[in-house]
VEXRO-31993 format. One record per atom (N, C-alpha, C): atom name; x, y, z; chain. Coordinates in pm, 1 decimal. Each point is the difference from the previous one (the first is absolute). Layout:
% VEXRO-31993
  at      east     north        up  ch
  CA         X         Y         Z   A
...
END
This chain:
% VEXRO-31993
  at      east     north        up  ch
   N     299.9    -204.1    1983.7   A
  CA     -53.2     -83.2    -113.9   A
   C     -11.5      88.8    -102.9   A
   N     -61.9     121.1      14.0   A
  CA     -16.1      89.5    -132.1   A
   C     140.7      48.9     -63.3   A
   N      99.3     -10.3     111.5   A
  CA     121.5      50.4     -63.6   A
   C      38.0    -128.9    -110.8   A
   N     -12.3    -112.2      44.7   A
  CA      23.9    -104.3     -74.1   A
   C     -68.8      -0.5    -128.8   A
   N    -121.3      30.9       1.7   A
  CA     -97.4     -16.1    -116.3   A
   C      57.5     111.8     -88.7   A
   N      23.8     137.2      60.7   A
  CA      57.6     102.2     -71.9   A
   C     104.9     -42.2     -87.6   A
   N     111.3     -69.5      50.7   A
  CA     107.7     -26.7     -54.0   A
   C      -8.0    -108.2    -119.9   A
   N    -105.9    -111.9      31.3   A
  CA     -31.6     -83.9     -93.1   A
   C     -54.9      59.0    -141.1   A
   N    -100.4     103.5      45.7   A
  CA     -70.8      82.1    -112.8   A
   C     112.5      68.0     -89.2   A
   N     110.4      78.6      65.6   A
  CA      92.7      50.9     -72.7   A
   C      99.1     -94.6     -66.3   A
   N      24.7    -101.3      55.8   A
  CA      69.2    -100.1     -92.1   A
   C     -72.7     -59.0    -124.6   A
   N    -144.8     -31.8      27.5   A
  CA     -63.9     -50.0    -123.9   A
   C     -21.8     124.7     -96.8   A
   N     -20.7     106.6      50.4   A
  CA     -19.7     100.0    -116.3   A
   C     140.6      30.9     -50.0   A
   N     110.9     -16.6      49.1   A
  CA     124.3      19.1     -47.5   A
   C      33.5    -108.8    -132.1   A
   N     -36.4    -119.9      56.9   A
  CA      23.4    -111.4    -109.3   A
   C     -96.0      14.6    -123.4   A
   N    -107.3      53.5      45.6   A
  CA    -103.3      11.5    -107.0   A
   C      53.9     114.2    -112.7   A
   N      59.2     107.5      82.7   A
  CA      59.9      99.3     -66.8   A
   C     100.1     -32.4    -104.0   A
   N      89.0     -80.8      51.3   A
  CA     104.4     -55.1     -63.1   A
   C     -49.3     -94.6    -105.5   A
   N     -98.9     -64.6      -4.5   A
  CA     -45.3     -92.5    -110.2   A
   C     -74.3     111.9    -101.8   A
   N     -89.8      91.6      57.8   A
  CA     -49.8      96.0     -90.6   A
   C      86.1      70.3     -90.3   A
   N      96.0      89.2      65.7   A
  CA      67.5      73.0     -84.2   A
   C     157.7     -27.1      29.3   A
   N      56.9     -93.3     -46.7   A
  CA     140.1     -48.5      19.2   A
   C      81.1      97.3     -71.5   A
   N     -42.7      53.0    -128.4   A
  CA      92.1      84.0     -71.2   A
   C     -11.9     151.9      43.8   A
   N     -95.1      59.0      -9.8   A
  CA     -41.0     147.7      23.3   A
   C      63.9      32.3     145.2   A
   N     -46.3     -48.3      95.9   A
  CA      38.7      23.5     136.9   A
   C     149.6     -30.0      41.4   A
   N      37.8    -141.0     -31.9   A
  CA     125.3      -7.3      57.2   A
   C     133.6      55.7     -86.4   A
   N     -47.3      11.6    -126.4   A
  CA     106.1      53.7     -76.5   A
   C      19.9     143.4      18.6   A
   N     -99.9      87.0      31.1   A
  CA       2.4     128.3      17.0   A
   C      43.1      22.2     158.1   A
   N     -94.7     -38.1      85.1   A
  CA      31.0      59.8     134.9   A
   C      95.8     -86.9      55.0   A
   N      -1.8    -142.5      -6.3   A
  CA     107.9     -78.3      82.5   A
   C     134.2      34.3     -32.3   A
   N      51.5      24.6    -111.4   A
  CA     129.3      29.1     -26.9   A
   C      63.5     127.8      49.0   A
   N    -106.5     108.7      -6.6   A
  CA      34.3     123.4      49.4   A
   C       3.2      14.6     130.7   A
   N     -82.4     -62.4      71.7   A
  CA     -11.6       1.1     160.6   A
   C      77.4     -93.6      75.5   A
   N      50.7    -105.0     -91.4   A
  CA      37.2    -128.9      78.3   A
   C     113.5      34.6      85.3   A
   N     100.6     102.7     -45.9   A
  CA     135.3       8.9      61.4   A
   C     -15.1     131.0      91.5   A
   N    -126.4      61.5      21.7   A
  CA     -32.7     102.8      84.4   A
   C     -67.8     -55.9     125.1   A
   N     -75.8      98.1      63.9   A
  CA     -84.4     -35.6      98.5   A
   C    -124.7     -86.8     -48.2   A
   N     -74.0     -60.7      83.2   A
  CA    -110.2    -106.3     -46.2   A
   C     -79.7      88.7     -59.6   A
   N     -43.8     -44.1    -138.2   A
  CA    -106.5      69.5    -104.7   A
   C    -114.4      41.2      62.1   A
   N     -51.7     135.6      -5.0   A
  CA    -113.0      40.1      31.1   A
   C    -116.4     -43.4     -94.5   A
   N      61.3      20.4    -119.3   A
  CA    -108.5     -42.1    -104.4   A
   C     -49.6    -147.6     -13.0   A
   N      92.1     -72.7      37.6   A
  CA     -43.9    -147.4      14.2   A
   C     -97.6     -25.7     111.0   A
   N      18.5      74.6     108.9   A
  CA    -105.1     -17.7      98.4   A
   C    -120.9      71.3     -42.5   A
   N       8.7      96.2     -53.7   A
  CA    -134.0      70.3     -58.4   A
   C     -53.3     -99.9     -89.0   A
   N      63.1     -50.9    -111.1   A
  CA     -72.9    -108.5     -70.1   A
   C     -53.9     -96.9      76.4   A
   N      50.4     -64.2      99.6   A
  CA     -43.5    -100.2      75.6   A
   C    -121.5      40.6      66.5   A
   N      -6.5     125.3      58.1   A
  CA    -131.1      35.9      58.7   A
   C    -100.7      19.0     -97.4   A
   N      37.6      43.6    -129.4   A
  CA    -116.7      40.7    -118.8   A
   C     -39.0    -138.6     -19.5   A
   N      72.6     -96.2     -41.6   A
  CA     -42.8    -133.3     -13.7   A
   C    -103.5     -48.8     106.5   A
   N      35.7      26.9     130.2   A
  CA     -80.6     -62.8     101.7   A
   C    -148.4      62.5      -2.9   A
   N      18.6     147.5     -33.9   A
  CA    -130.2      54.4      -6.5   A
   C     -87.2     -50.5    -110.1   A
   N      69.9     -15.0    -126.8   A
  CA     -79.6     -43.7    -109.6   A
   C     -62.8    -135.1      27.7   A
   N      56.4     -92.4      85.3   A
  CA     -32.8    -130.1       6.8   A
   C    -149.6      40.1      99.3   A
   N      10.3      72.2      87.9   A
  CA    -116.8      29.3      84.7   A
   C    -108.5      60.2     -85.3   A
   N      27.6     105.4     -77.5   A
  CA    -112.2      62.5     -64.9   A
   C     -62.2     -84.0    -101.5   A
   N      82.6     -74.9     -69.8   A
  CA     -64.6     -53.0    -114.2   A
   C     -93.7    -126.5      19.8   A
END
């Protein structure tokens, strides 16, 4: 159950991130890392977004 909750939380924060910063994040990181391995900066941003939600 916790794994499902974790995945849901990641998906939620990812969609929130896409809404919050459609320009800054996706234009810079997305195009740079899209054709390479999975973007580490993207997952970092997701984790940061999740932490922000908990601390605020």
